[in-house]
PDB file with one MODEL, atoms N, CA, C and O in Angstrom:
MODEL        1
ATOM      1  N   MET A   1      77.422  97.836  -6.183  1.00  0.00           N
ATOM      2  CA  MET A   1      78.623  97.583  -6.938  1.00  0.00           C
ATOM      3  C   MET A   1      78.239  96.819  -8.201  1.00  0.00           C
ATOM      4  O   MET A   1      77.475  95.856  -8.143  1.00  0.00           O
ATOM      5  N   LEU A   2      78.762  97.245  -9.323  1.00  0.00           N
ATOM      6  CA  LEU A   2      78.478  96.600 -10.594  1.00  0.00           C
ATOM      7  C   LEU A   2      79.724  95.924 -11.133  1.00  0.00           C
ATOM      8  O   LEU A   2      80.847  96.260 -10.757  1.00  0.00           O
ATOM      9  N   ILE A   3      79.507  94.974 -12.012  1.00  0.00           N
ATOM     10  CA  ILE A   3      80.632  94.283 -12.637  1.00  0.00           C
ATOM     11  C   ILE A   3      80.670  94.692 -14.105  1.00  0.00           C
ATOM     12  O   ILE A   3      79.669  94.594 -14.815  1.00  0.00           O
ATOM     13  N   SER A   4      81.814  95.143 -14.540  1.00  0.00           N
ATOM     14  CA  SER A   4      81.953  95.585 -15.924  1.00  0.00           C
ATOM     15  C   SER A   4      82.113  94.382 -16.839  1.00  0.00           C
ATOM     16  O   SER A   4      82.216  93.240 -16.390  1.00  0.00           O
ATOM     17  N   LEU A   5      82.129  94.669 -18.126  1.00  0.00           N
ATOM     18  CA  LEU A   5      82.328  93.602 -19.100  1.00  0.00           C
ATOM     19  C   LEU A   5      83.681  92.923 -18.932  1.00  0.00           C
ATOM     20  O   LEU A   5      83.850  91.769 -19.325  1.00  0.00           O
ATOM     21  N   LEU A   6      84.629  93.621 -18.360  1.00  0.00           N
ATOM     22  CA  LEU A   6      85.958  93.065 -18.133  1.00  0.00           C
ATOM     23  C   LEU A   6      86.015  92.236 -16.850  1.00  0.00           C
ATOM     24  O   LEU A   6      87.040  91.618 -16.563  1.00  0.00           O
ATOM     25  N   GLY A   7      84.939  92.214 -16.086  1.00  0.00           N
ATOM     26  CA  GLY A   7      84.908  91.438 -14.869  1.00  0.00           C
ATOM     27  C   GLY A   7      85.389  92.209 -13.656  1.00  0.00           C
ATOM     28  O   GLY A   7      85.391  91.669 -12.549  1.00  0.00           O
ATOM     29  N   LEU A   8      85.799  93.462 -13.834  1.00  0.00           N
ATOM     30  CA  LEU A   8      86.256  94.262 -12.716  1.00  0.00           C
ATOM     31  C   LEU A   8      85.066  94.968 -12.084  1.00  0.00           C
ATOM     32  O   LEU A   8      84.165  95.428 -12.784  1.00  0.00           O
ATOM     33  N   SER A   9      85.066  95.051 -10.769  1.00  0.00           N
ATOM     34  CA  SER A   9      83.975  95.754 -10.107  1.00  0.00           C
ATOM     35  C   SER A   9      84.406  97.188  -9.831  1.00  0.00           C
ATOM     36  O   SER A   9      85.586  97.464  -9.617  1.00  0.00           O
ATOM     37  N   PHE A  10      83.444  98.087  -9.839  1.00  0.00           N
ATOM     38  CA  PHE A  10      83.727  99.491  -9.604  1.00  0.00           C
ATOM     39  C   PHE A  10      82.492 100.152  -9.022  1.00  0.00           C
ATOM     40  O   PHE A  10      81.388  99.614  -9.097  1.00  0.00           O
ATOM     41  N   PHE A  11      82.692 101.316  -8.446  1.00  0.00           N
ATOM     42  CA  PHE A  11      81.601 102.060  -7.832  1.00  0.00           C
ATOM     43  C   PHE A  11      80.886 102.891  -8.881  1.00  0.00           C
ATOM     44  O   PHE A  11      81.523 103.564  -9.692  1.00  0.00           O
ATOM     45  N   VAL A  12      79.563 102.844  -8.865  1.00  0.00           N
ATOM     46  CA  VAL A  12      78.748 103.624  -9.785  1.00  0.00           C
ATOM     47  C   VAL A  12      77.716 104.385  -8.971  1.00  0.00           C
ATOM     48  O   VAL A  12      77.091 103.820  -8.074  1.00  0.00           O
ATOM     49  N   LEU A  13      77.533 105.664  -9.279  1.00  0.00           N
ATOM     50  CA  LEU A  13      76.524 106.450  -8.592  1.00  0.00           C
ATOM     51  C   LEU A  13      75.138 105.955  -8.967  1.00  0.00           C
ATOM     52  O   LEU A  13      74.886 105.612 -10.122  1.00  0.00           O
ATOM     53  N   SER A  14      74.246 105.919  -7.996  1.00  0.00           N
ATOM     54  CA  SER A  14      72.890 105.452  -8.262  1.00  0.00           C
ATOM     55  C   SER A  14      72.145 106.452  -9.139  1.00  0.00           C
ATOM     56  O   SER A  14      72.494 107.631  -9.196  1.00  0.00           O
ATOM     57  N   SER A  15      71.126 105.967  -9.811  1.00  0.00           N
ATOM     58  CA  SER A  15      70.332 106.859 -10.657  1.00  0.00           C
ATOM     59  C   SER A  15      69.586 107.873  -9.795  1.00  0.00           C
ATOM     60  O   SER A  15      69.311 108.983 -10.251  1.00  0.00           O
ATOM     61  N   ASN A  16      69.256 107.509  -8.556  1.00  0.00           N
ATOM     62  CA  ASN A  16      68.589 108.437  -7.645  1.00  0.00           C
ATOM     63  C   ASN A  16      69.519 109.606  -7.313  1.00  0.00           C
ATOM     64  O   ASN A  16      69.082 110.756  -7.283  1.00  0.00           O
ATOM     65  N   TYR A  17      70.797 109.317  -7.066  1.00  0.00           N
ATOM     66  CA  TYR A  17      71.763 110.377  -6.776  1.00  0.00           C
ATOM     67  C   TYR A  17      71.927 111.286  -7.992  1.00  0.00           C
ATOM     68  O   TYR A  17      71.978 112.509  -7.860  1.00  0.00           O
ATOM     69  N   LYS A  18      72.007 110.685  -9.166  1.00  0.00           N
ATOM     70  CA  LYS A  18      72.176 111.481 -10.390  1.00  0.00           C
ATOM     71  C   LYS A  18      70.985 112.407 -10.595  1.00  0.00           C
ATOM     72  O   LYS A  18      71.146 113.566 -10.978  1.00  0.00           O
ATOM     73  N   LYS A  19      69.776 111.881 -10.334  1.00  0.00           N
ATOM     74  CA  LYS A  19      68.571 112.698 -10.490  1.00  0.00           C
ATOM     75  C   LYS A  19      68.597 113.864  -9.502  1.00  0.00           C
ATOM     76  O   LYS A  19      68.283 114.997  -9.868  1.00  0.00           O
ATOM     77  N   THR A  20      68.967 113.590  -8.266  1.00  0.00           N
ATOM     78  CA  THR A  20      69.037 114.631  -7.245  1.00  0.00           C
ATOM     79  C   THR A  20      70.071 115.685  -7.624  1.00  0.00           C
ATOM     80  O   THR A  20      69.819 116.883  -7.488  1.00  0.00           O
ATOM     81  N   MET A  21      71.226 115.245  -8.097  1.00  0.00           N
ATOM     82  CA  MET A  21      72.276 116.173  -8.494  1.00  0.00           C
ATOM     83  C   MET A  21      71.812 117.064  -9.645  1.00  0.00           C
ATOM     84  O   MET A  21      72.060 118.270  -9.636  1.00  0.00           O
ATOM     85  N   LEU A  22      71.149 116.482 -10.624  1.00  0.00           N
ATOM     86  CA  LEU A  22      70.656 117.271 -11.751  1.00  0.00           C
ATOM     87  C   LEU A  22      69.578 118.262 -11.313  1.00  0.00           C
ATOM     88  O   LEU A  22      69.505 119.373 -11.839  1.00  0.00           O
ATOM     89  N   GLU A  23      68.746 117.865 -10.357  1.00  0.00           N
ATOM     90  CA  GLU A  23      67.739 118.793  -9.841  1.00  0.00           C
ATOM     91  C   GLU A  23      68.410 119.967  -9.134  1.00  0.00           C
ATOM     92  O   GLU A  23      68.001 121.116  -9.301  1.00  0.00           O
ATOM     93  N   GLU A  24      69.439 119.673  -8.344  1.00  0.00           N
ATOM     94  CA  GLU A  24      70.174 120.748  -7.672  1.00  0.00           C
ATOM     95  C   GLU A  24      70.781 121.704  -8.692  1.00  0.00           C
ATOM     96  O   GLU A  24      70.704 122.923  -8.538  1.00  0.00           O
ATOM     97  N   ILE A  25      71.377 121.145  -9.720  1.00  0.00           N
ATOM     98  CA  ILE A  25      71.998 121.965 -10.765  1.00  0.00           C
ATOM     99  C   ILE A  25      70.939 122.811 -11.471  1.00  0.00           C
ATOM    100  O   ILE A  25      71.168 123.986 -11.758  1.00  0.00           O
ATOM    101  N   TYR A  26      69.793 122.217 -11.747  1.00  0.00           N
ATOM    102  CA  TYR A  26      68.709 122.954 -12.393  1.00  0.00           C
ATOM    103  C   TYR A  26      68.310 124.171 -11.562  1.00  0.00           C
ATOM    104  O   TYR A  26      68.201 125.279 -12.087  1.00  0.00           O
ATOM    105  N   TYR A  27      68.090 123.958 -10.249  1.00  0.00           N
ATOM    106  CA  TYR A  27      67.665 125.066  -9.395  1.00  0.00           C
ATOM    107  C   TYR A  27      68.731 126.141  -9.281  1.00  0.00           C
ATOM    108  O   TYR A  27      68.410 127.329  -9.256  1.00  0.00           O
ATOM    109  N   LEU A  28      69.983 125.748  -9.212  1.00  0.00           N
ATOM    110  CA  LEU A  28      71.058 126.737  -9.140  1.00  0.00           C
ATOM    111  C   LEU A  28      71.172 127.521 -10.445  1.00  0.00           C
ATOM    112  O   LEU A  28      71.403 128.730 -10.427  1.00  0.00           O
ATOM    113  N   CYS A  29      71.012 126.846 -11.558  1.00  0.00           N
ATOM    114  CA  CYS A  29      71.078 127.536 -12.855  1.00  0.00           C
ATOM    115  C   CYS A  29      69.880 128.475 -13.016  1.00  0.00           C
ATOM    116  O   CYS A  29      70.026 129.601 -13.492  1.00  0.00           O
ATOM    117  N   ARG A  30      68.714 128.010 -12.622  1.00  0.00           N
ATOM    118  CA  ARG A  30      67.481 128.793 -12.827  1.00  0.00           C
ATOM    119  C   ARG A  30      67.373 129.977 -11.873  1.00  0.00           C
ATOM    120  O   ARG A  30      67.009 131.076 -12.291  1.00  0.00           O
ATOM    121  N   HIS A  31      67.685 129.763 -10.602  1.00  0.00           N
ATOM    122  CA  HIS A  31      67.415 130.792  -9.603  1.00  0.00           C
ATOM    123  C   HIS A  31      68.643 131.585  -9.169  1.00  0.00           C
ATOM    124  O   HIS A  31      68.507 132.699  -8.663  1.00  0.00           O
ATOM    125  N   VAL A  32      69.826 131.036  -9.358  1.00  0.00           N
ATOM    126  CA  VAL A  32      71.041 131.722  -8.929  1.00  0.00           C
ATOM    127  C   VAL A  32      71.864 132.166 -10.138  1.00  0.00           C
ATOM    128  O   VAL A  32      72.880 132.847  -9.994  1.00  0.00           O
ATOM    129  N   ASN A  33      71.418 131.777 -11.316  1.00  0.00           N
ATOM    130  CA  ASN A  33      72.081 132.129 -12.573  1.00  0.00           C
ATOM    131  C   ASN A  33      73.517 131.616 -12.667  1.00  0.00           C
ATOM    132  O   ASN A  33      74.387 132.271 -13.241  1.00  0.00           O
ATOM    133  N   MET A  34      73.747 130.435 -12.095  1.00  0.00           N
ATOM    134  CA  MET A  34      75.040 129.782 -12.272  1.00  0.00           C
ATOM    135  C   MET A  34      74.986 129.008 -13.583  1.00  0.00           C
ATOM    136  O   MET A  34      73.910 128.620 -14.038  1.00  0.00           O
ATOM    137  N   THR A  35      76.131 128.790 -14.178  1.00  0.00           N
ATOM    138  CA  THR A  35      76.146 128.008 -15.411  1.00  0.00           C
ATOM    139  C   THR A  35      76.169 126.521 -15.076  1.00  0.00           C
ATOM    140  O   THR A  35      76.588 126.114 -13.993  1.00  0.00           O
ATOM    141  N   TYR A  36      75.713 125.738 -16.020  1.00  0.00           N
ATOM    142  CA  TYR A  36      75.722 124.276 -15.853  1.00  0.00           C
ATOM    143  C   TYR A  36      77.147 123.786 -15.610  1.00  0.00           C
ATOM    144  O   TYR A  36      77.380 122.930 -14.756  1.00  0.00           O
ATOM    145  N   THR A  37      78.083 124.326 -16.354  1.00  0.00           N
ATOM    146  CA  THR A  37      79.479 123.918 -16.216  1.00  0.00           C
ATOM    147  C   THR A  37      80.012 124.256 -14.830  1.00  0.00           C
ATOM    148  O   THR A  37      80.705 123.444 -14.217  1.00  0.00           O
ATOM    149  N   ASP A  38      79.692 125.454 -14.328  1.00  0.00           N
ATOM    150  CA  ASP A  38      80.125 125.830 -12.982  1.00  0.00           C
ATOM    151  C   ASP A  38      79.607 124.836 -11.951  1.00  0.00           C
ATOM    152  O   ASP A  38      80.345 124.406 -11.065  1.00  0.00           O
ATOM    153  N   CYS A  39      78.347 124.478 -12.072  1.00  0.00           N
ATOM    154  CA  CYS A  39      77.740 123.554 -11.111  1.00  0.00           C
ATOM    155  C   CYS A  39      78.328 122.146 -11.218  1.00  0.00           C
ATOM    156  O   CYS A  39      78.537 121.476 -10.207  1.00  0.00           O
ATOM    157  N   MET A  40      78.589 121.713 -12.424  1.00  0.00           N
ATOM    158  CA  MET A  40      79.130 120.360 -12.612  1.00  0.00           C
ATOM    159  C   MET A  40      80.523 120.224 -12.019  1.00  0.00           C
ATOM    160  O   MET A  40      80.859 119.172 -11.475  1.00  0.00           O
ATOM    161  N   PHE A  41      81.332 121.258 -12.113  1.00  0.00           N
ATOM    162  CA  PHE A  41      82.695 121.171 -11.613  1.00  0.00           C
ATOM    163  C   PHE A  41      82.840 121.671 -10.183  1.00  0.00           C
ATOM    164  O   PHE A  41      83.935 121.654  -9.620  1.00  0.00           O
ATOM    165  N   MET A  42      81.734 122.115  -9.600  1.00  0.00           N
ATOM    166  CA  MET A  42      81.740 122.595  -8.221  1.00  0.00           C
ATOM    167  C   MET A  42      81.810 121.395  -7.275  1.00  0.00           C
ATOM    168  O   MET A  42      81.144 120.386  -7.509  1.00  0.00           O
ATOM    169  N   PRO A  43      82.605 121.493  -6.218  1.00  0.00           N
ATOM    170  CA  PRO A  43      82.617 120.409  -5.227  1.00  0.00           C
ATOM    171  C   PRO A  43      81.226 120.209  -4.629  1.00  0.00           C
ATOM    172  O   PRO A  43      80.456 121.160  -4.497  1.00  0.00           O
ATOM    173  N   THR A  44      80.919 118.990  -4.275  1.00  0.00           N
ATOM    174  CA  THR A  44      79.596 118.655  -3.766  1.00  0.00           C
ATOM    175  C   THR A  44      79.203 119.507  -2.570  1.00  0.00           C
ATOM    176  O   THR A  44      78.071 119.986  -2.495  1.00  0.00           O
ATOM    177  N   PHE A  45      80.135 119.701  -1.625  1.00  0.00           N
ATOM    178  CA  PHE A  45      79.790 120.464  -0.423  1.00  0.00           C
ATOM    179  C   PHE A  45      79.427 121.904  -0.767  1.00  0.00           C
ATOM    180  O   PHE A  45      78.581 122.494  -0.095  1.00  0.00           O
ATOM    181  N   GLU A  46      80.042 122.484  -1.790  1.00  0.00           N
ATOM    182  CA  GLU A  46      79.694 123.851  -2.195  1.00  0.00           C
ATOM    183  C   GLU A  46      78.320 123.890  -2.845  1.00  0.00           C
ATOM    184  O   GLU A  46      77.518 124.782  -2.570  1.00  0.00           O
ATOM    185  N   ARG A  47      78.053 122.918  -3.709  1.00  0.00           N
ATOM    186  CA  ARG A  47      76.750 122.866  -4.366  1.00  0.00           C
ATOM    187  C   ARG A  47      75.649 122.704  -3.331  1.00  0.00           C
ATOM    188  O   ARG A  47      74.619 123.373  -3.415  1.00  0.00           O
ATOM    189  N   LYS A  48      75.853 121.823  -2.351  1.00  0.00           N
ATOM    190  CA  LYS A  48      74.867 121.617  -1.293  1.00  0.00           C
ATOM    191  C   LYS A  48      74.676 122.898  -0.477  1.00  0.00           C
ATOM    192  O   LYS A  48      73.556 123.231  -0.089  1.00  0.00           O
ATOM    193  N   PHE A  49      75.764 123.607  -0.222  1.00  0.00           N
ATOM    194  CA  PHE A  49      75.684 124.863   0.525  1.00  0.00           C
ATOM    195  C   PHE A  49      74.796 125.863  -0.207  1.00  0.00           C
ATOM    196  O   PHE A  49      73.910 126.464   0.400  1.00  0.00           O
ATOM    197  N   PHE A  50      75.027 126.045  -1.511  1.00  0.00           N
ATOM    198  CA  PHE A  50      74.236 126.998  -2.285  1.00  0.00           C
ATOM    199  C   PHE A  50      72.770 126.583  -2.358  1.00  0.00           C
ATOM    200  O   PHE A  50      71.880 127.432  -2.293  1.00  0.00           O
ATOM    201  N   VAL A  51      72.518 125.295  -2.490  1.00  0.00           N
ATOM    202  CA  VAL A  51      71.132 124.815  -2.531  1.00  0.00           C
ATOM    203  C   VAL A  51      70.456 125.087  -1.188  1.00  0.00           C
ATOM    204  O   VAL A  51      69.310 125.534  -1.152  1.00  0.00           O
ATOM    205  N   ASN A  52      71.155 124.824  -0.092  1.00  0.00           N
ATOM    206  CA  ASN A  52      70.572 125.076   1.229  1.00  0.00           C
ATOM    207  C   ASN A  52      70.320 126.562   1.454  1.00  0.00           C
ATOM    208  O   ASN A  52      69.312 126.931   2.057  1.00  0.00           O
ATOM    209  N   MET A  53      71.205 127.406   0.985  1.00  0.00           N
ATOM    210  CA  MET A  53      70.993 128.848   1.102  1.00  0.00           C
ATOM    211  C   MET A  53      69.771 129.284   0.285  1.00  0.00           C
ATOM    212  O   MET A  53      68.988 130.126   0.726  1.00  0.00           O
ATOM    213  N   LEU A  54      69.620 128.713  -0.888  1.00  0.00           N
ATOM    214  CA  LEU A  54      68.467 129.018  -1.727  1.00  0.00           C
ATOM    215  C   LEU A  54      67.173 128.588  -1.037  1.00  0.00           C
ATOM    216  O   LEU A  54      66.182 129.318  -1.067  1.00  0.00           O
ATOM    217  N   ILE A  55      67.178 127.422  -0.423  1.00  0.00           N
ATOM    218  CA  ILE A  55      66.006 126.936   0.305  1.00  0.00           C
ATOM    219  C   ILE A  55      65.664 127.877   1.458  1.00  0.00           C
ATOM    220  O   ILE A  55      64.499 128.213   1.669  1.00  0.00           O
ATOM    221  N   GLU A  56      66.689 128.298   2.202  1.00  0.00           N
ATOM    222  CA  GLU A  56      66.455 129.238   3.307  1.00  0.00           C
ATOM    223  C   GLU A  56      65.856 130.550   2.799  1.00  0.00           C
ATOM    224  O   GLU A  56      64.941 131.100   3.412  1.00  0.00           O
ATOM    225  N   GLU A  57      66.367 131.036   1.699  1.00  0.00           N
ATOM    226  CA  GLU A  57      65.851 132.281   1.125  1.00  0.00           C
ATOM    227  C   GLU A  57      64.386 132.138   0.725  1.00  0.00           C
ATOM    228  O   GLU A  57      63.569 133.015   1.004  1.00  0.00           O
ATOM    229  N   PHE A  58      64.061 131.021   0.066  1.00  0.00           N
ATOM    230  CA  PHE A  58      62.667 130.785  -0.330  1.00  0.00           C
ATOM    231  C   PHE A  58      61.764 130.657   0.893  1.00  0.00           C
ATOM    232  O   PHE A  58      60.641 131.162   0.894  1.00  0.00           O
ATOM    233  N   ASN A  59      62.250 129.984   1.932  1.00  0.00           N
ATOM    234  CA  ASN A  59      61.448 129.841   3.150  1.00  0.00           C
ATOM    235  C   ASN A  59      61.171 131.192   3.793  1.00  0.00           C
ATOM    236  O   ASN A  59      60.055 131.444   4.247  1.00  0.00           O
ATOM    237  N   LYS A  60      62.171 132.063   3.838  1.00  0.00           N
ATOM    238  CA  LYS A  60      61.983 133.402   4.406  1.00  0.00           C
ATOM    239  C   LYS A  60      60.977 134.201   3.590  1.00  0.00           C
ATOM    240  O   LYS A  60      60.119 134.882   4.150  1.00  0.00           O
ATOM    241  N   LYS A  61      61.082 134.119   2.270  1.00  0.00           N
ATOM    242  CA  LYS A  61      60.128 134.831   1.416  1.00  0.00           C
ATOM    243  C   LYS A  61      58.715 134.304   1.624  1.00  0.00           C
ATOM    244  O   LYS A  61      57.762 135.083   1.674  1.00  0.00           O
ATOM    245  N   ASN A  62      58.573 132.986   1.746  1.00  0.00           N
ATOM    246  CA  ASN A  62      57.255 132.397   1.973  1.00  0.00           C
ATOM    247  C   ASN A  62      56.671 132.840   3.304  1.00  0.00           C
ATOM    248  O   ASN A  62      55.474 133.108   3.402  1.00  0.00           O
ATOM    249  N   GLU A  63      57.510 132.919   4.327  1.00  0.00           N
ATOM    250  CA  GLU A  63      57.043 133.391   5.630  1.00  0.00           C
ATOM    251  C   GLU A  63      56.556 134.834   5.544  1.00  0.00           C
ATOM    252  O   GLU A  63      55.530 135.179   6.129  1.00  0.00           O
ATOM    253  N   GLN A  64      57.286 135.673   4.821  1.00  0.00           N
ATOM    254  CA  GLN A  64      56.890 137.070   4.659  1.00  0.00           C
ATOM    255  C   GLN A  64      55.562 137.176   3.923  1.00  0.00           C
ATOM    256  O   GLN A  64      54.708 137.984   4.286  1.00  0.00           O
ATOM    257  N   VAL A  65      55.390 136.367   2.897  1.00  0.00           N
ATOM    258  CA  VAL A  65      54.140 136.379   2.136  1.00  0.00           C
ATOM    259  C   VAL A  65      52.987 135.934   3.029  1.00  0.00           C
ATOM    260  O   VAL A  65      51.906 136.521   2.994  1.00  0.00           O
ATOM    261  N   GLU A  66      53.221 134.888   3.832  1.00  0.00           N
ATOM    262  CA  GLU A  66      52.175 134.422   4.742  1.00  0.00           C
ATOM    263  C   GLU A  66      51.812 135.499   5.760  1.00  0.00           C
ATOM    264  O   GLU A  66      50.632 135.680   6.064  1.00  0.00           O
ATOM    265  N   LYS A  67      52.794 136.212   6.289  1.00  0.00           N
ATOM    266  CA  LYS A  67      52.523 137.294   7.237  1.00  0.00           C
ATOM    267  C   LYS A  67      51.688 138.392   6.580  1.00  0.00           C
ATOM    268  O   LYS A  67      50.742 138.908   7.174  1.00  0.00           O
ATOM    269  N   GLN A  68      52.050 138.736   5.357  1.00  0.00           N
ATOM    270  CA  GLN A  68      51.297 139.765   4.638  1.00  0.00           C
ATOM    271  C   GLN A  68      49.861 139.300   4.378  1.00  0.00           C
ATOM    272  O   GLN A  68      48.918 140.078   4.521  1.00  0.00           O
ATOM    273  N   ASN A  69      49.702 138.048   4.003  1.00  0.00           N
ATOM    274  CA  ASN A  69      48.358 137.510   3.750  1.00  0.00           C
ATOM    275  C   ASN A  69      47.528 137.501   5.029  1.00  0.00           C
ATOM    276  O   ASN A  69      46.334 137.801   5.004  1.00  0.00           O
ATOM    277  N   ASN A  70      48.161 137.159   6.137  1.00  0.00           N
ATOM    278  CA  ASN A  70      47.448 137.157   7.420  1.00  0.00           C
ATOM    279  C   ASN A  70      47.015 138.567   7.811  1.00  0.00           C
ATOM    280  O   ASN A  70      45.930 138.749   8.364  1.00  0.00           O
ATOM    281  N   LYS A  71      47.845 139.560   7.532  1.00  0.00           N
ATOM    282  CA  LYS A  71      47.493 140.950   7.828  1.00  0.00           C
ATOM    283  C   LYS A  71      46.306 141.397   6.987  1.00  0.00           C
ATOM    284  O   LYS A  71      45.416 142.097   7.472  1.00  0.00           O
ATOM    285  N   ILE A  72      46.300 140.991   5.734  1.00  0.00           N
ATOM    286  CA  ILE A  72      45.216 141.388   4.826  1.00  0.00           C
ATOM    287  C   ILE A  72      43.909 140.743   5.250  1.00  0.00           C
ATOM    288  O   ILE A  72      42.860 141.380   5.159  1.00  0.00           O
ATOM    289  N   ARG A  73      43.937 139.520   5.703  1.00  0.00           N
ATOM    290  CA  ARG A  73      42.725 138.791   6.084  1.00  0.00           C
ATOM    291  C   ARG A  73      42.096 139.341   7.349  1.00  0.00           C
ATOM    292  O   ARG A  73      40.898 139.153   7.562  1.00  0.00           O
ATOM    293  N   ARG A  74      42.851 140.006   8.184  1.00  0.00           N
ATOM    294  CA  ARG A  74      42.307 140.510   9.451  1.00  0.00           C
ATOM    295  C   ARG A  74      41.473 141.702   9.252  1.00  0.00           C
ATOM    296  O   ARG A  74      40.939 142.250  10.216  1.00  0.00           O
TER     297      ARG A  74
ENDMDL
END
């Protein structure tokens, strides 16, 4: 909690949260072709859902690549 110049206290998001949010927005813009504005106005739970889906997709692709590499090495 921070105190403003007026002496009133208010809630401020941590810089760590802001960095994480911007990273999520970056990945959604880069890999899902969403606009920055869409991501900024998207509810948090939706943004997290899309990021988790993207992670799952990347994990599946990585598993497939590893399987193919293992087949080639044999």
